[in-house]
C-alpha positions in Angstrom: -123.8 147.8 -83.0 -126.3 145.0 -83.1 -128.3 143.8 -86.1 -131.3 146.1 -85.3 -128.9 149.1 -85.3 -127.5 148.1 -88.7 -131.1 147.4 -90.0 -132.0 151.0 -89.1 -128.9 152.4 -90.8 -129.6 150.5 -94.1 -133.4 151.2 -94.0 -132.8 155.0 -93.4 -130.2 155.2 -96.2 -127.5 156.2 -93.7 -125.4 153.3 -94.9 -125.2 151.5 -98.2 -124.1 154.3 -100.6 -120.7 152.9 -101.3 -120.3 151.7 -104.8 -116.6 150.9 -105.3 -115.2 147.6 -103.9 -112.6 147.7 -101.2 -109.1 148.3 -102.6 -107.7 145.1 -101.2 -110.4 143.0 -102.8 -109.7 144.6 -106.2 -105.9 143.9 -105.8 -106.4 140.3 -104.8 -109.4 139.2 -106.9 -107.9 140.8 -110.0 -105.1 138.2 -109.8 -107.4 135.2 -109.3 -109.4 133.1 -111.8 -113.1 133.5 -111.1 -114.6 130.7 -109.0 -117.0 130.6 -106.0 -117.0 133.4 -103.4 -118.9 134.3 -100.3 -119.0 137.9 -98.9 -119.8 137.8 -95.2 -121.2 140.9 -93.5 -121.7 142.1 -97.1 -123.7 145.3 -96.3 -125.1 146.7 -99.5 -123.0 144.4 -101.5 -120.3 146.5 -103.1 -117.8 143.7 -102.9 -120.3 141.0 -104.0 -121.3 143.0 -107.0 -117.7 143.6 -108.0 -117.0 139.9 -107.9 -120.3 138.9 -109.8 -119.4 141.4 -112.5 -116.1 139.6 -113.0 -117.7 136.2 -113.4 -117.6 134.9 -109.9 -120.4 132.8 -108.5 -121.2 134.8 -105.4 -123.1 134.3 -102.1 -123.7 137.5 -100.1 -124.6 137.2 -96.4 -125.6 139.9 -93.9 -127.7 140.1 -90.7 -129.6 143.1 -92.0 -132.6 142.3 -94.2 -132.5 145.8 -95.6 -128.9 145.4 -96.6 -129.7 142.2 -98.4 -132.6 143.9 -100.2 -130.2 146.6 -101.4 -127.9 143.8 -102.7 -130.8 142.2 -104.6 -131.9 145.5 -106.1 -128.4 146.5 -107.2 -127.8 143.0 -108.6 -131.1 143.1 -110.5 -130.3 146.6 -111.9 -127.0 145.3 -113.3 -128.4 142.0 -114.6 -126.3 140.0 -112.1 -127.1 136.9 -110.2 -126.0 136.8 -106.6 -127.2 134.3 -104.0 -128.3 136.3 -101.0 -128.9 135.2 -97.4 -130.0 137.0 -94.3 -128.2 135.3 -91.4 -126.9 136.2 -87.9 -123.2 135.5 -88.2 -123.0 135.5 -84.4 -125.4 132.7 -84.0 -123.7 129.4 -82.9 -125.7 127.6 -85.6 -124.4 129.8 -88.4 -122.3 127.6 -90.7 -120.8 127.4 -94.1 -120.0 124.2 -96.0 -116.4 123.0 -95.7 -114.0 123.5 -98.6 -116.7 125.2 -100.5 -115.3 128.6 -101.7 -112.3 129.8 -103.7 -112.6 133.2 -102.0 -114.1 134.3 -98.7 -114.4 138.0 -98.1 -115.0 139.6 -94.7 -114.6 143.3 -94.8 -114.9 145.8 -91.9 -116.4 143.2 -89.6 -114.6 141.7 -86.6 -116.1 138.6 -85.0 -113.2 136.6 -83.7 -114.9 133.2 -83.5 -115.9 133.5 -87.2 -112.4 133.1 -88.5 -112.3 129.3 -87.8 -115.5 128.9 -89.9 -114.0 131.1 -92.6 -110.8 129.0 -92.8 -112.8 125.8 -92.9 -115.0 127.1 -95.8 -112.0 128.0 -98.0 -111.0 125.3 -100.5 -107.4 124.1 -100.5 -105.6 126.7 -102.6 -108.3 129.3 -102.0 -108.0 132.7 -100.5 -109.5 134.6 -97.6 -109.5 138.4 -97.6 -110.3 140.1 -94.3 -110.3 143.8 -93.2 -111.0 144.8 -89.6 -110.8 148.1 -87.7 -108.0 148.7 -85.2 -108.0 151.2 -82.4 -107.4 154.9 -83.0 -104.3 156.4 -81.3 -104.9 156.3 -77.5 -107.7 153.7 -77.8 -107.3 150.1 -76.7 -108.4 147.0 -78.5 -112.0 145.9 -77.9 -114.7 143.6 -79.1 -114.9 145.6 -82.4 -111.2 146.7 -82.7 -108.4 144.2 -83.3 -105.1 144.3 -81.4 -101.9 144.9 -83.3 -101.0 141.7 -85.1 -104.2 139.9 -84.1 -105.7 139.5 -87.6 -102.4 138.0 -88.8 -102.5 135.6 -86.0 -105.7 134.0 -87.3 -103.8 133.0 -90.5 -100.4 132.0 -89.1 -100.6 128.6 -90.8 -101.6 130.1 -94.2 -99.5 131.7 -97.0 -99.9 135.5 -96.4 -100.3 137.3 -99.8 -100.8 140.7 -98.2 -100.6 142.2 -94.8 -101.2 145.8 -93.7 -101.9 147.8 -90.6 -102.4 151.5 -90.6 -104.7 154.3 -92.0 -107.6 153.0 -94.0 -107.0 152.8 -97.8 -110.8 152.8 -98.4 -112.4 156.3 -98.7 -115.6 154.9 -97.1 -113.8 154.1 -93.8 -111.9 156.6 -91.8 -110.7 154.4 -88.8 -107.4 152.6 -89.0 -107.4 149.1 -90.2 -105.7 145.7 -90.4 -105.9 144.0 -93.7 -104.9 140.5 -94.7 -105.1 138.2 -97.8 -104.0 134.7 -97.2 -104.1 131.5 -99.2 -104.9 128.1 -97.8 -102.3 125.5 -98.6 -103.2 122.7 -101.1 -103.9 119.5 -99.3 -101.0 117.0 -99.7 -101.6 113.4 -100.4 -101.1 111.2 -97.4 -97.7 109.5 -97.7 -98.0 105.8 -97.8 -95.5 103.9 -95.7 -93.6 101.2 -97.5 -93.3 98.0 -95.7 -89.8 96.7 -95.0 -90.7 93.0 -95.7 
């Protein structure tokens, strides 16, 4: 579905009723000290709101203006401050600052070329949490459905904190999923060579 389709779903109230954060985010963020976080393809903001309520400095990004308006309304109603942005994540010019976030969340959105940008935006020692849909039995992978093991492949060079493929653990999503939480390694100082003279 394109941005116009999502815009219509959020404007009509067909989407955006979910309140509870994704289970994986609760499990991972509950073990982290609050820092800076960005929620990509945030929808109506259930994950961004959860993080902001727990002291995180949060940026929420979505291509749907109506979804971002819902995030703003919900944040205001709870007395929370969330930096919101309407942005097309598929645009080649979409960028995030390097080494800027302690936590990057991308839930129920698969855009393969976004993972390199996600990884670059996570600070050393920071964490990425990603959930994507996988094919139903009898379906094949597609632009919107990840192959078995594909999500894990994006983070092969990171420490995997959680990995799961199977039925969705989130009541708001019925399709099977792949989930991952991975930590970027801390940068090591460059070893200085000692001269032999």
